[in-house]
N, CA, C and O atoms as a Tripos MOL2 file, in Angstrom:
@<TRIPOS>MOLECULE
protein
  312   311    78     0     0
PROTEIN
NO_CHARGES

@<TRIPOS>ATOM
      1 N          14.0690  -26.1670   12.6710 N.3       1 MET1
      2 CA         14.3040  -24.7160   12.5220 C.3       1 MET1
      3 C          13.0540  -23.9830   13.0190 C.2       1 MET1
      4 O          11.9320  -24.2800   12.6090 O.2       1 MET1
      5 N          13.2790  -23.0410   13.8920 N.am      2 ASN2
      6 CA         12.2110  -22.2710   14.4350 C.3       2 ASN2
      7 C          11.8980  -21.1120   13.5050 C.2       2 ASN2
      8 O          12.7830  -20.3940   13.0390 O.2       2 ASN2
      9 N          10.5770  -20.9540   13.2480 N.am      3 PHE3
     10 CA         10.1510  -19.9380   12.3000 C.3       3 PHE3
     11 C          10.4190  -18.5410   12.8400 C.2       3 PHE3
     12 O          10.6810  -17.6400   12.0430 O.2       3 PHE3
     13 N          10.3700  -18.3190   14.1000 N.am      4 LYS4
     14 CA         10.5470  -16.9590   14.7040 C.3       4 LYS4
     15 C          11.9770  -16.4860   14.6270 C.2       4 LYS4
     16 O          12.2280  -15.3070   14.8760 O.2       4 LYS4
     17 N          12.9510  -17.3550   14.2910 N.am      5 ASN5
     18 CA         14.3080  -16.9670   14.2010 C.3       5 ASN5
     19 C          14.7940  -16.7080   12.8090 C.2       5 ASN5
     20 O          15.9610  -16.3730   12.6040 O.2       5 ASN5
     21 N          13.9140  -16.8600   11.8440 N.am      6 THR6
     22 CA         14.3210  -16.7190   10.4710 C.3       6 THR6
     23 C          14.4260  -15.2060   10.0580 C.2       6 THR6
     24 O          13.8360  -14.3360   10.7000 O.2       6 THR6
     25 N          15.1610  -14.9460    9.0190 N.am      7 CYS7
     26 CA         15.2980  -13.5510    8.5460 C.3       7 CYS7
     27 C          13.9710  -13.0030    8.0030 C.2       7 CYS7
     28 O          13.6640  -11.8290    8.2080 O.2       7 CYS7
     29 N          13.2420  -13.7730    7.3670 N.am      8 ILE8
     30 CA         11.9900  -13.3170    6.7790 C.3       8 ILE8
     31 C          11.0220  -12.8730    7.9070 C.2       8 ILE8
     32 O          10.3890  -11.8210    7.8300 O.2       8 ILE8
     33 N          10.9410  -13.6970    8.9220 N.am      9 TYR9
     34 CA         10.0560  -13.3310   10.0420 C.3       9 TYR9
     35 C          10.4960  -12.0000   10.7110 C.2       9 TYR9
     36 O           9.6690  -11.1270   10.9760 O.2       9 TYR9
     37 N          11.7960  -11.8700   10.9700 N.am     10 ARG10
     38 CA         12.2910  -10.6470   11.5820 C.3      10 ARG10
     39 C          12.0340   -9.4550   10.6880 C.2      10 ARG10
     40 O          11.6670   -8.3950   11.1930 O.2      10 ARG10
     41 N          12.2130   -9.5800    9.3580 N.am     11 PHE11
     42 CA         12.0030   -8.5120    8.4580 C.3      11 PHE11
     43 C          10.5300   -8.0760    8.4690 C.2      11 PHE11
     44 O          10.2230   -6.8900    8.5890 O.2      11 PHE11
     45 N           9.6360   -9.0490    8.3430 N.am     12 VAL12
     46 CA          8.2010   -8.7400    8.3440 C.3      12 VAL12
     47 C           7.7960   -8.1190    9.7550 C.2      12 VAL12
     48 O           7.0190   -7.1650    9.8020 O.2      12 VAL12
     49 N           8.3000   -8.6420   10.8110 N.am     13 TYR13
     50 CA          7.9940   -8.1700   12.1780 C.3      13 TYR13
     51 C           8.4730   -6.7110   12.2860 C.2      13 TYR13
     52 O           7.7130   -5.8530   12.7360 O.2      13 TYR13
     53 N           9.7170   -6.4160   11.8830 N.am     14 ASN14
     54 CA         10.2500   -5.1080   11.9750 C.3      14 ASN14
     55 C           9.5300   -4.1130   11.0560 C.2      14 ASN14
     56 O           9.2800   -2.9760   11.4560 O.2      14 ASN14
     57 N           9.2010   -4.5210    9.8530 N.am     15 ALA15
     58 CA          8.4730   -3.6770    8.9100 C.3      15 ALA15
     59 C           7.0950   -3.3330    9.4600 C.2      15 ALA15
     60 O           6.6680   -2.1800    9.3920 O.2      15 ALA15
     61 N           6.4050   -4.3200   10.0000 N.am     16 TYR16
     62 CA          5.0960   -4.0590   10.5470 C.3      16 TYR16
     63 C           5.1850   -3.0410   11.7450 C.2      16 TYR16
     64 O           4.4000   -2.0960   11.8170 O.2      16 TYR16
     65 N           6.1130   -3.2530   12.6300 N.am     17 HIS17
     66 CA          6.2270   -2.3260   13.7570 C.3      17 HIS17
     67 C           6.6550   -0.9250   13.3270 C.2      17 HIS17
     68 O           6.2510    0.0640   13.9390 O.2      17 HIS17
     69 N           7.4560   -0.8390   12.2940 N.am     18 LEU18
     70 CA          7.8730    0.4540   11.7770 C.3      18 LEU18
     71 C           6.6020    1.2370   11.2680 C.2      18 LEU18
     72 O           6.3970    2.3940   11.6330 O.2      18 LEU18
     73 N           5.7790    0.5820   10.4330 N.am     19 TYR19
     74 CA          4.6030    1.2350    9.9310 C.3      19 TYR19
     75 C           3.5670    1.4840   10.9920 C.2      19 TYR19
     76 O           2.9350    2.5400   11.0200 O.2      19 TYR19
     77 N           3.3850    0.5020   11.8780 N.am     20 ALA20
     78 CA          2.3940    0.6460   12.9510 C.3      20 ALA20
     79 C           2.7560    1.8250   13.8860 C.2      20 ALA20
     80 O           1.8960    2.6230   14.2600 O.2      20 ALA20
     81 N           4.0340    1.9090   14.2440 N.am     21 ASP21
     82 CA          4.4720    3.0360   15.0690 C.3      21 ASP21
     83 C           4.3580    4.3420   14.3720 C.2      21 ASP21
     84 O           4.0100    5.3480   14.9910 O.2      21 ASP21
     85 N           4.6560    4.3640   13.0270 N.am     22 GLY22
     86 CA          4.5510    5.5830   12.3190 C.3      22 GLY22
     87 C           3.1510    6.0760   12.1950 C.2      22 GLY22
     88 O           2.9070    7.2710   12.3590 O.2      22 GLY22
     89 N           2.1760    5.1690   11.9000 N.am     23 PHE23
     90 CA          0.7730    5.5790   11.8020 C.3      23 PHE23
     91 C           0.1720    5.9910   13.1880 C.2      23 PHE23
     92 O          -0.7060    6.8460   13.3020 O.2      23 PHE23
     93 N           0.7170    5.3160   14.2070 N.am     24 ARG24
     94 CA          0.1870    5.6400   15.5600 C.3      24 ARG24
     95 C           0.5780    6.9840   16.0010 C.2      24 ARG24
     96 O          -0.2030    7.6510   16.6790 O.2      24 ARG24
     97 N           1.7820    7.4470   15.6480 N.am     25 ASN25
     98 CA          2.2520    8.7940   16.0590 C.3      25 ASN25
     99 C           1.9140    9.9240   15.0920 C.2      25 ASN25
    100 O           2.2910   11.0720   15.3300 O.2      25 ASN25
    101 N           1.2010    9.6120   13.9940 N.am     26 MET26
    102 CA          0.8190   10.6360   13.0200 C.3      26 MET26
    103 C          -0.2380   11.5620   13.6180 C.2      26 MET26
    104 O          -1.0640   11.1500   14.4330 O.2      26 MET26
    105 N          -0.1880   12.8450   13.1840 N.am     27 THR27
    106 CA         -1.2450   13.7470   13.5980 C.3      27 THR27
    107 C          -1.9670   14.2410   12.3060 C.2      27 THR27
    108 O          -3.1500   13.9650   12.1060 O.2      27 THR27
    109 N          -1.2280   14.9730   11.4400 N.am     28 ILE28
    110 CA         -1.7810   15.5090   10.2240 C.3      28 ILE28
    111 C          -1.9700   14.3670    9.2370 C.2      28 ILE28
    112 O          -2.9510   14.3680    8.4950 O.2      28 ILE28
    113 N          -1.0770   13.4080    9.2030 N.am     29 GLY29
    114 CA         -1.1790   12.3040    8.3000 C.3      29 GLY29
    115 C          -2.4320   11.4960    8.3830 C.2      29 GLY29
    116 O          -2.9430   11.0210    7.3690 O.2      29 GLY29
    117 N          -2.9380   11.3320    9.5850 N.am     30 LYS30
    118 CA         -4.1890   10.5700    9.7670 C.3      30 LYS30
    119 C          -5.3770   11.2790    9.0620 C.2      30 LYS30
    120 O          -6.2270   10.6610    8.4200 O.2      30 LYS30
    121 N          -5.3690   12.6110    9.2310 N.am     31 THR31
    122 CA         -6.4130   13.4280    8.5780 C.3      31 THR31
    123 C          -6.2890   13.3370    7.0870 C.2      31 THR31
    124 O          -7.3100   13.2430    6.4060 O.2      31 THR31
    125 N          -5.0540   13.3620    6.5190 N.am     32 LEU32
    126 CA         -4.8310   13.3030    5.1220 C.3      32 LEU32
    127 C          -5.2470   11.9330    4.5730 C.2      32 LEU32
    128 O          -5.8700   11.8580    3.5140 O.2      32 LEU32
    129 N          -4.9120   10.8600    5.2750 N.am     33 TRP33
    130 CA         -5.2950    9.4970    4.8590 C.3      33 TRP33
    131 C          -6.8160    9.3730    4.8980 C.2      33 TRP33
    132 O          -7.3780    8.7100    4.0270 O.2      33 TRP33
    133 N          -7.4920    9.9620    5.8410 N.am     34 MET34
    134 CA         -8.9420    9.9040    5.9340 C.3      34 MET34
    135 C          -9.5830   10.6280    4.7020 C.2      34 MET34
    136 O         -10.5700   10.1670    4.1290 O.2      34 MET34
    137 N          -8.9810   11.7520    4.3430 N.am     35 ILE35
    138 CA         -9.4850   12.4930    3.1690 C.3      35 ILE35
    139 C          -9.2600   11.6500    1.8760 C.2      35 ILE35
    140 O         -10.1330   11.5930    1.0090 O.2      35 ILE35
    141 N          -8.0890   11.0080    1.7690 N.am     36 ILE36
    142 CA         -7.8600   10.1190    0.6170 C.3      36 ILE36
    143 C          -8.8440    9.0000    0.5460 C.2      36 ILE36
    144 O          -9.3810    8.7070   -0.5230 O.2      36 ILE36
    145 N          -9.1010    8.3500    1.6910 N.am     37 ILE37
    146 CA        -10.0660    7.2290    1.7070 C.3      37 ILE37
    147 C         -11.4880    7.6870    1.3380 C.2      37 ILE37
    148 O         -12.2000    6.9860    0.6190 O.2      37 ILE37
    149 N         -11.8840    8.8330    1.8180 N.am     38 ILE38
    150 CA        -13.2360    9.3710    1.5010 C.3      38 ILE38
    151 C         -13.3050    9.6740    0.0200 C.2      38 ILE38
    152 O         -14.2910    9.3210   -0.6280 O.2      38 ILE38
    153 N         -12.2730   10.3280   -0.5480 N.am     39 LYS39
    154 CA        -12.2620   10.6610   -1.9700 C.3      39 LYS39
    155 C         -12.3520    9.3810   -2.8380 C.2      39 LYS39
    156 O         -13.0980    9.3340   -3.8160 O.2      39 LYS39
    157 N         -11.5840    8.3630   -2.4620 N.am     40 LEU40
    158 CA        -11.6240    7.0920   -3.2050 C.3      40 LEU40
    159 C         -13.0120    6.4460   -3.1200 C.2      40 LEU40
    160 O         -13.5130    5.9190   -4.1130 O.2      40 LEU40
    161 N         -13.6260    6.4870   -1.9430 N.am     41 PHE41
    162 CA        -14.9810    5.9490   -1.8000 C.3      41 PHE41
    163 C         -15.9630    6.6860   -2.7070 C.2      41 PHE41
    164 O         -16.8040    6.0660   -3.3580 O.2      41 PHE41
    165 N         -15.8510    7.9950   -2.7440 N.am     42 ILE42
    166 CA        -16.7390    8.8150   -3.5910 C.3      42 ILE42
    167 C         -16.5440    8.4690   -5.0390 C.2      42 ILE42
    168 O         -17.5110    8.3480   -5.7910 O.2      42 ILE42
    169 N         -15.2590    8.3010   -5.4530 N.am     43 MET43
    170 CA        -14.9290    8.0700   -6.8850 C.3      43 MET43
    171 C         -15.4400    6.6690   -7.2560 C.2      43 MET43
    172 O         -16.0810    6.5410   -8.2990 O.2      43 MET43
    173 N         -15.2030    5.6450   -6.4930 N.am     44 PHE44
    174 CA        -15.4800    4.3180   -6.9590 C.3      44 PHE44
    175 C         -16.8730    3.8230   -6.5660 C.2      44 PHE44
    176 O         -17.3940    2.9450   -7.2540 O.2      44 PHE44
    177 N         -17.4900    4.3110   -5.5380 N.am     45 ALA45
    178 CA        -18.7720    3.7990   -5.1160 C.3      45 ALA45
    179 C         -19.8890    4.7010   -5.6450 C.2      45 ALA45
    180 O         -20.7730    4.2420   -6.3690 O.2      45 ALA45
    181 N         -19.8470    5.9680   -5.2840 N.am     46 ILE46
    182 CA        -20.9660    6.8760   -5.6040 C.3      46 ILE46
    183 C         -21.0250    7.2380   -7.0440 C.2      46 ILE46
    184 O         -22.0820    7.1510   -7.6700 O.2      46 ILE46
    185 N         -19.8800    7.6560   -7.6000 N.am     47 LEU47
    186 CA        -19.8640    8.0750   -9.0540 C.3      47 LEU47
    187 C         -20.1770    6.9250   -9.9640 C.2      47 LEU47
    188 O         -20.8700    7.1160  -10.9640 O.2      47 LEU47
    189 N         -19.6990    5.7340   -9.6660 N.am     48 LYS48
    190 CA        -20.0120    4.5970  -10.5300 C.3      48 LYS48
    191 C         -21.4740    4.2590  -10.5500 C.2      48 LYS48
    192 O         -22.0210    3.9110  -11.5970 O.2      48 LYS48
    193 N         -22.0970    4.3550   -9.4410 N.am     49 VAL49
    194 CA        -23.5550    4.0320   -9.3770 C.3      49 VAL49
    195 C         -24.3990    5.0710  -10.1590 C.2      49 VAL49
    196 O         -25.3100    4.6840  -10.8910 O.2      49 VAL49
    197 N         -24.1350    6.2610  -10.0250 N.am     50 PHE50
    198 CA        -24.9420    7.3370  -10.6540 C.3      50 PHE50
    199 C         -24.5570    7.7100  -12.0690 C.2      50 PHE50
    200 O         -25.4290    8.0490  -12.8690 O.2      50 PHE50
    201 N         -23.2790    7.6600  -12.4020 N.am     51 PHE51
    202 CA        -22.8620    8.2050  -13.7150 C.3      51 PHE51
    203 C         -22.3960    7.1960  -14.7210 C.2      51 PHE51
    204 O         -22.2680    7.5380  -15.8960 O.2      51 PHE51
    205 N         -22.1270    5.9330  -14.3160 N.am     52 PHE52
    206 CA        -21.6240    4.9590  -15.2520 C.3      52 PHE52
    207 C         -22.5650    3.7540  -15.2440 C.2      52 PHE52
    208 O         -22.4570    2.8680  -14.3970 O.2      52 PHE52
    209 N         -23.5240    3.7410  -16.2410 N.am     53 PRO53
    210 CA        -24.4430    2.6090  -16.2720 C.3      53 PRO53
    211 C         -23.7490    1.3310  -16.7140 C.2      53 PRO53
    212 O         -22.6510    1.3660  -17.2700 O.2      53 PRO53
    213 N         -24.4030    0.2010  -16.4610 N.am     54 ASN54
    214 CA        -23.8460   -1.0660  -16.8840 C.3      54 ASN54
    215 C         -24.1760   -1.2720  -18.3680 C.2      54 ASN54
    216 O         -25.2190   -1.8360  -18.6980 O.2      54 ASN54
    217 N         -23.3120   -0.8280  -19.2380 N.am     55 PHE55
    218 CA        -23.5630   -0.7500  -20.6720 C.3      55 PHE55
    219 C         -23.6740   -2.1330  -21.2390 C.2      55 PHE55
    220 O         -24.5240   -2.3420  -22.1040 O.2      55 PHE55
    221 N         -22.8740   -3.1120  -20.8170 N.am     56 ILE56
    222 CA        -22.9360   -4.4560  -21.3260 C.3      56 ILE56
    223 C         -24.2830   -5.1150  -20.9460 C.2      56 ILE56
    224 O         -24.9150   -5.7660  -21.7770 O.2      56 ILE56
    225 N         -24.6970   -4.9420  -19.7220 N.am     57 HIS57
    226 CA        -25.9500   -5.5350  -19.2680 C.3      57 HIS57
    227 C         -27.1510   -4.9850  -20.0410 C.2      57 HIS57
    228 O         -28.1000   -5.7230  -20.3080 O.2      57 HIS57
    229 N         -27.1220   -3.7260  -20.3950 N.am     58 GLN58
    230 CA        -28.2390   -3.1210  -21.1040 C.3      58 GLN58
    231 C         -28.2710   -3.4890  -22.5550 C.2      58 GLN58
    232 O         -29.3580   -3.5780  -23.1250 O.2      58 GLN58
    233 N         -27.1220   -3.7130  -23.2000 N.am     59 ASN59
    234 CA        -27.0920   -3.9750  -24.6280 C.3      59 ASN59
    235 C         -26.8390   -5.3830  -25.0850 C.2      59 ASN59
    236 O         -27.0170   -5.6810  -26.2670 O.2      59 ASN59
    237 N         -26.4400   -6.2420  -24.2180 N.am     60 ALA60
    238 CA        -26.1740   -7.6700  -24.5740 C.3      60 ALA60
    239 C         -27.2170   -8.5690  -24.0080 C.2      60 ALA60
    240 O         -27.8090   -8.3150  -22.9590 O.2      60 ALA60
    241 N         -27.4240   -9.6400  -24.7430 N.am     61 GLU61
    242 CA        -28.3340  -10.6620  -24.2770 C.3      61 GLU61
    243 C         -27.7260  -11.4480  -23.1090 C.2      61 GLU61
    244 O         -26.5060  -11.4460  -22.9420 O.2      61 GLU61
    245 N         -28.5080  -12.0810  -22.3450 N.am     62 LYS62
    246 CA        -28.0450  -12.8710  -21.2220 C.3      62 LYS62
    247 C         -27.2160  -14.0530  -21.7480 C.2      62 LYS62
    248 O         -27.6990  -14.8160  -22.5850 O.2      62 LYS62
    249 N         -26.0260  -14.2050  -21.2870 N.am     63 GLY63
    250 CA        -25.1730  -15.2940  -21.7440 C.3      63 GLY63
    251 C         -24.3370  -14.9780  -22.9800 C.2      63 GLY63
    252 O         -23.4720  -15.7670  -23.3600 O.2      63 GLY63
    253 N         -24.5860  -13.8440  -23.6030 N.am     64 GLU64
    254 CA        -23.8650  -13.4440  -24.7920 C.3      64 GLU64
    255 C         -22.9670  -12.2080  -24.5500 C.2      64 GLU64
    256 O         -22.6160  -11.4910  -25.4870 O.2      64 GLU64
    257 N         -22.6200  -11.9880  -23.3250 N.am     65 GLU65
    258 CA        -21.8180  -10.7910  -23.0190 C.3      65 GLU65
    259 C         -20.4170  -10.8550  -23.6460 C.2      65 GLU65
    260 O         -19.9240   -9.8450  -24.1490 O.2      65 GLU65
    261 N         -19.7930  -11.9900  -23.6230 N.am     66 ALA66
    262 CA        -18.4410  -12.1000  -24.2330 C.3      66 ALA66
    263 C         -18.4690  -11.8500  -25.7720 C.2      66 ALA66
    264 O         -17.5820  -11.2000  -26.3250 O.2      66 ALA66
    265 N         -19.4500  -12.3570  -26.3910 N.am     67 GLU67
    266 CA        -19.6240  -12.1280  -27.8760 C.3      67 GLU67
    267 C         -19.8660  -10.6420  -28.1350 C.2      67 GLU67
    268 O         -19.2900  -10.0730  -29.0630 O.2      67 GLU67
    269 N         -20.7050  -10.0170  -27.3320 N.am     68 PHE68
    270 CA        -20.9490   -8.5980  -27.4640 C.3      68 PHE68
    271 C         -19.6980   -7.7390  -27.3130 C.2      68 PHE68
    272 O         -19.4700   -6.7990  -28.0740 O.2      68 PHE68
    273 N         -18.9040   -8.0830  -26.3220 N.am     69 VAL69
    274 CA        -17.6470   -7.3340  -26.0840 C.3      69 VAL69
    275 C         -16.7220   -7.5330  -27.2560 C.2      69 VAL69
    276 O         -16.1700   -6.5490  -27.7480 O.2      69 VAL69
    277 N         -16.5170   -8.7400  -27.7320 N.am     70 SER70
    278 CA        -15.5610   -9.0180  -28.7870 C.3      70 SER70
    279 C         -16.0550   -8.3380  -30.0820 C.2      70 SER70
    280 O         -15.1970   -7.8460  -30.8150 O.2      70 SER70
    281 N         -17.3330   -8.2650  -30.4290 N.am     71 THR71
    282 CA        -17.7780   -7.6150  -31.6220 C.3      71 THR71
    283 C         -17.6040   -6.1050  -31.4730 C.2      71 THR71
    284 O         -17.2500   -5.4350  -32.4430 O.2      71 THR71
    285 N         -17.8390   -5.5660  -30.3090 N.am     72 GLN72
    286 CA        -17.6390   -4.1290  -30.0880 C.3      72 GLN72
    287 C         -16.1750   -3.7180  -30.2530 C.2      72 GLN72
    288 O         -15.8850   -2.6760  -30.8410 O.2      72 GLN72
    289 N         -15.2290   -4.5550  -29.7240 N.am     73 ILE73
    290 CA        -13.8600   -4.2330  -29.8630 C.3      73 ILE73
    291 C         -13.4020   -4.3190  -31.2770 C.2      73 ILE73
    292 O         -12.6630   -3.4520  -31.7430 O.2      73 ILE73
    293 N         -13.8340   -5.3830  -32.0070 N.am     74 LEU74
    294 CA        -13.4660   -5.5100  -33.4150 C.3      74 LEU74
    295 C         -14.0550   -4.4110  -34.2960 C.2      74 LEU74
    296 O         -13.4020   -3.9240  -35.2190 O.2      74 LEU74
    297 N         -15.3100   -4.0230  -33.9970 N.am     75 ASN75
    298 CA        -15.9270   -2.9370  -34.8190 C.3      75 ASN75
    299 C         -15.2560   -1.5930  -34.5550 C.2      75 ASN75
    300 O         -15.1090   -0.7820  -35.4690 O.2      75 ASN75
    301 N         -14.8500   -1.3530  -33.3130 N.am     76 ARG76
    302 CA        -14.2130   -0.0410  -33.0150 C.3      76 ARG76
    303 C         -12.7910    0.0450  -33.5110 C.2      76 ARG76
    304 O         -12.2820    1.1430  -33.7340 O.2      76 ARG76
    305 N         -12.1380   -1.0870  -33.6880 N.am     77 SER77
    306 CA        -10.7400   -1.0700  -34.1280 C.3      77 SER77
    307 C         -10.5920   -0.7710  -35.6250 C.2      77 SER77
    308 O          -9.5140   -0.3770  -36.0680 O.2      77 SER77
    309 N         -11.6410   -0.9500  -36.3910 N.am     78 ASN78
    310 CA        -11.5880   -0.7820  -37.8170 C.3      78 ASN78
    311 C         -11.8690    0.6600  -38.1910 C.2      78 ASN78
    312 O         -11.8680    1.0020  -39.3740 O.2      78 ASN78
@<TRIPOS>BOND
     1     1     2 1
     2     2     3 1
     3     3     4 2
     4     3     5 am
     5     5     6 1
     6     6     7 1
     7     7     8 2
     8     7     9 am
     9     9    10 1
    10    10    11 1
    11    11    12 2
    12    11    13 am
    13    13    14 1
    14    14    15 1
    15    15    16 2
    16    15    17 am
    17    17    18 1
    18    18    19 1
    19    19    20 2
    20    19    21 am
    21    21    22 1
    22    22    23 1
    23    23    24 2
    24    23    25 am
    25    25    26 1
    26    26    27 1
    27    27    28 2
    28    27    29 am
    29    29    30 1
    30    30    31 1
    31    31    32 2
    32    31    33 am
    33    33    34 1
    34    34    35 1
    35    35    36 2
    36    35    37 am
    37    37    38 1
    38    38    39 1
    39    39    40 2
    40    39    41 am
    41    41    42 1
    42    42    43 1
    43    43    44 2
    44    43    45 am
    45    45    46 1
    46    46    47 1
    47    47    48 2
    48    47    49 am
    49    49    50 1
    50    50    51 1
    51    51    52 2
    52    51    53 am
    53    53    54 1
    54    54    55 1
    55    55    56 2
    56    55    57 am
    57    57    58 1
    58    58    59 1
    59    59    60 2
    60    59    61 am
    61    61    62 1
    62    62    63 1
    63    63    64 2
    64    63    65 am
    65    65    66 1
    66    66    67 1
    67    67    68 2
    68    67    69 am
    69    69    70 1
    70    70    71 1
    71    71    72 2
    72    71    73 am
    73    73    74 1
    74    74    75 1
    75    75    76 2
    76    75    77 am
    77    77    78 1
    78    78    79 1
    79    79    80 2
    80    79    81 am
    81    81    82 1
    82    82    83 1
    83    83    84 2
    84    83    85 am
    85    85    86 1
    86    86    87 1
    87    87    88 2
    88    87    89 am
    89    89    90 1
    90    90    91 1
    91    91    92 2
    92    91    93 am
    93    93    94 1
    94    94    95 1
    95    95    96 2
    96    95    97 am
    97    97    98 1
    98    98    99 1
    99    99   100 2
   100    99   101 am
   101   101   102 1
   102   102   103 1
   103   103   104 2
   104   103   105 am
   105   105   106 1
   106   106   107 1
   107   107   108 2
   108   107   109 am
   109   109   110 1
   110   110   111 1
   111   111   112 2
   112   111   113 am
   113   113   114 1
   114   114   115 1
   115   115   116 2
   116   115   117 am
   117   117   118 1
   118   118   119 1
   119   119   120 2
   120   119   121 am
   121   121   122 1
   122   122   123 1
   123   123   124 2
   124   123   125 am
   125   125   126 1
   126   126   127 1
   127   127   128 2
   128   127   129 am
   129   129   130 1
   130   130   131 1
   131   131   132 2
   132   131   133 am
   133   133   134 1
   134   134   135 1
   135   135   136 2
   136   135   137 am
   137   137   138 1
   138   138   139 1
   139   139   140 2
   140   139   141 am
   141   141   142 1
   142   142   143 1
   143   143   144 2
   144   143   145 am
   145   145   146 1
   146   146   147 1
   147   147   148 2
   148   147   149 am
   149   149   150 1
   150   150   151 1
   151   151   152 2
   152   151   153 am
   153   153   154 1
   154   154   155 1
   155   155   156 2
   156   155   157 am
   157   157   158 1
   158   158   159 1
   159   159   160 2
   160   159   161 am
   161   161   162 1
   162   162   163 1
   163   163   164 2
   164   163   165 am
   165   165   166 1
   166   166   167 1
   167   167   168 2
   168   167   169 am
   169   169   170 1
   170   170   171 1
   171   171   172 2
   172   171   173 am
   173   173   174 1
   174   174   175 1
   175   175   176 2
   176   175   177 am
   177   177   178 1
   178   178   179 1
   179   179   180 2
   180   179   181 am
   181   181   182 1
   182   182   183 1
   183   183   184 2
   184   183   185 am
   185   185   186 1
   186   186   187 1
   187   187   188 2
   188   187   189 am
   189   189   190 1
   190   190   191 1
   191   191   192 2
   192   191   193 am
   193   193   194 1
   194   194   195 1
   195   195   196 2
   196   195   197 am
   197   197   198 1
   198   198   199 1
   199   199   200 2
   200   199   201 am
   201   201   202 1
   202   202   203 1
   203   203   204 2
   204   203   205 am
   205   205   206 1
   206   206   207 1
   207   207   208 2
   208   207   209 am
   209   209   210 1
   210   210   211 1
   211   211   212 2
   212   211   213 am
   213   213   214 1
   214   214   215 1
   215   215   216 2
   216   215   217 am
   217   217   218 1
   218   218   219 1
   219   219   220 2
   220   219   221 am
   221   221   222 1
   222   222   223 1
   223   223   224 2
   224   223   225 am
   225   225   226 1
   226   226   227 1
   227   227   228 2
   228   227   229 am
   229   229   230 1
   230   230   231 1
   231   231   232 2
   232   231   233 am
   233   233   234 1
   234   234   235 1
   235   235   236 2
   236   235   237 am
   237   237   238 1
   238   238   239 1
   239   239   240 2
   240   239   241 am
   241   241   242 1
   242   242   243 1
   243   243   244 2
   244   243   245 am
   245   245   246 1
   246   246   247 1
   247   247   248 2
   248   247   249 am
   249   249   250 1
   250   250   251 1
   251   251   252 2
   252   251   253 am
   253   253   254 1
   254   254   255 1
   255   255   256 2
   256   255   257 am
   257   257   258 1
   258   258   259 1
   259   259   260 2
   260   259   261 am
   261   261   262 1
   262   262   263 1
   263   263   264 2
   264   263   265 am
   265   265   266 1
   266   266   267 1
   267   267   268 2
   268   267   269 am
   269   269   270 1
   270   270   271 1
   271   271   272 2
   272   271   273 am
   273   273   274 1
   274   274   275 1
   275   275   276 2
   276   275   277 am
   277   277   278 1
   278   278   279 1
   279   279   280 2
   280   279   281 am
   281   281   282 1
   282   282   283 1
   283   283   284 2
   284   283   285 am
   285   285   286 1
   286   286   287 1
   287   287   288 2
   288   287   289 am
   289   289   290 1
   290   290   291 1
   291   291   292 2
   292   291   293 am
   293   293   294 1
   294   294   295 1
   295   295   296 2
   296   295   297 am
   297   297   298 1
   298   298   299 1
   299   299   300 2
   300   299   301 am
   301   301   302 1
   302   302   303 1
   303   303   304 2
   304   303   305 am
   305   305   306 1
   306   306   307 1
   307   307   308 2
   308   307   309 am
   309   309   310 1
   310   310   311 1
   311   311   312 2
@<TRIPOS>SUBSTRUCTURE
     1 MET1         2 RESIDUE 1 A MET
     2 ASN2         6 RESIDUE 1 A ASN
     3 PHE3        10 RESIDUE 1 A PHE
     4 LYS4        14 RESIDUE 1 A LYS
     5 ASN5        18 RESIDUE 1 A ASN
     6 THR6        22 RESIDUE 1 A THR
     7 CYS7        26 RESIDUE 1 A CYS
     8 ILE8        30 RESIDUE 1 A ILE
     9 TYR9        34 RESIDUE 1 A TYR
    10 ARG10       38 RESIDUE 1 A ARG
    11 PHE11       42 RESIDUE 1 A PHE
    12 VAL12       46 RESIDUE 1 A VAL
    13 TYR13       50 RESIDUE 1 A TYR
    14 ASN14       54 RESIDUE 1 A ASN
    15 ALA15       58 RESIDUE 1 A ALA
    16 TYR16       62 RESIDUE 1 A TYR
    17 HIS17       66 RESIDUE 1 A HIS
    18 LEU18       70 RESIDUE 1 A LEU
    19 TYR19       74 RESIDUE 1 A TYR
    20 ALA20       78 RESIDUE 1 A ALA
    21 ASP21       82 RESIDUE 1 A ASP
    22 GLY22       86 RESIDUE 1 A GLY
    23 PHE23       90 RESIDUE 1 A PHE
    24 ARG24       94 RESIDUE 1 A ARG
    25 ASN25       98 RESIDUE 1 A ASN
    26 MET26      102 RESIDUE 1 A MET
    27 THR27      106 RESIDUE 1 A THR
    28 ILE28      110 RESIDUE 1 A ILE
    29 GLY29      114 RESIDUE 1 A GLY
    30 LYS30      118 RESIDUE 1 A LYS
    31 THR31      122 RESIDUE 1 A THR
    32 LEU32      126 RESIDUE 1 A LEU
    33 TRP33      130 RESIDUE 1 A TRP
    34 MET34      134 RESIDUE 1 A MET
    35 ILE35      138 RESIDUE 1 A ILE
    36 ILE36      142 RESIDUE 1 A ILE
    37 ILE37      146 RESIDUE 1 A ILE
    38 ILE38      150 RESIDUE 1 A ILE
    39 LYS39      154 RESIDUE 1 A LYS
    40 LEU40      158 RESIDUE 1 A LEU
    41 PHE41      162 RESIDUE 1 A PHE
    42 ILE42      166 RESIDUE 1 A ILE
    43 MET43      170 RESIDUE 1 A MET
    44 PHE44      174 RESIDUE 1 A PHE
    45 ALA45      178 RESIDUE 1 A ALA
    46 ILE46      182 RESIDUE 1 A ILE
    47 LEU47      186 RESIDUE 1 A LEU
    48 LYS48      190 RESIDUE 1 A LYS
    49 VAL49      194 RESIDUE 1 A VAL
    50 PHE50      198 RESIDUE 1 A PHE
    51 PHE51      202 RESIDUE 1 A PHE
    52 PHE52      206 RESIDUE 1 A PHE
    53 PRO53      210 RESIDUE 1 A PRO
    54 ASN54      214 RESIDUE 1 A ASN
    55 PHE55      218 RESIDUE 1 A PHE
    56 ILE56      222 RESIDUE 1 A ILE
    57 HIS57      226 RESIDUE 1 A HIS
    58 GLN58      230 RESIDUE 1 A GLN
    59 ASN59      234 RESIDUE 1 A ASN
    60 ALA60      238 RESIDUE 1 A ALA
    61 GLU61      242 RESIDUE 1 A GLU
    62 LYS62      246 RESIDUE 1 A LYS
    63 GLY63      250 RESIDUE 1 A GLY
    64 GLU64      254 RESIDUE 1 A GLU
    65 GLU65      258 RESIDUE 1 A GLU
    66 ALA66      262 RESIDUE 1 A ALA
    67 GLU67      266 RESIDUE 1 A GLU
    68 PHE68      270 RESIDUE 1 A PHE
    69 VAL69      274 RESIDUE 1 A VAL
    70 SER70      278 RESIDUE 1 A SER
    71 THR71      282 RESIDUE 1 A THR
    72 GLN72      286 RESIDUE 1 A GLN
    73 ILE73      290 RESIDUE 1 A ILE
    74 LEU74      294 RESIDUE 1 A LEU
    75 ASN75      298 RESIDUE 1 A ASN
    76 ARG76      302 RESIDUE 1 A ARG
    77 SER77      306 RESIDUE 1 A SER
    78 ASN78      310 RESIDUE 1 A ASN
């Protein structure tokens, strides 16, 4: 059986070309996707570094991180 003649291959091939052709012919959409990617980068890379410290690393001993997390969860649930 030839892989290129299977239904799965044709489906993946057609889906890829559908999206590739759609993104290639976009004008405003490319700009909007770029804005979305930049916003995600700012949220996950820059804000995490400056505003969210590594709380577990600062408060738990080396090798005892799991124990620290479990005690914090149990203490906060009561």
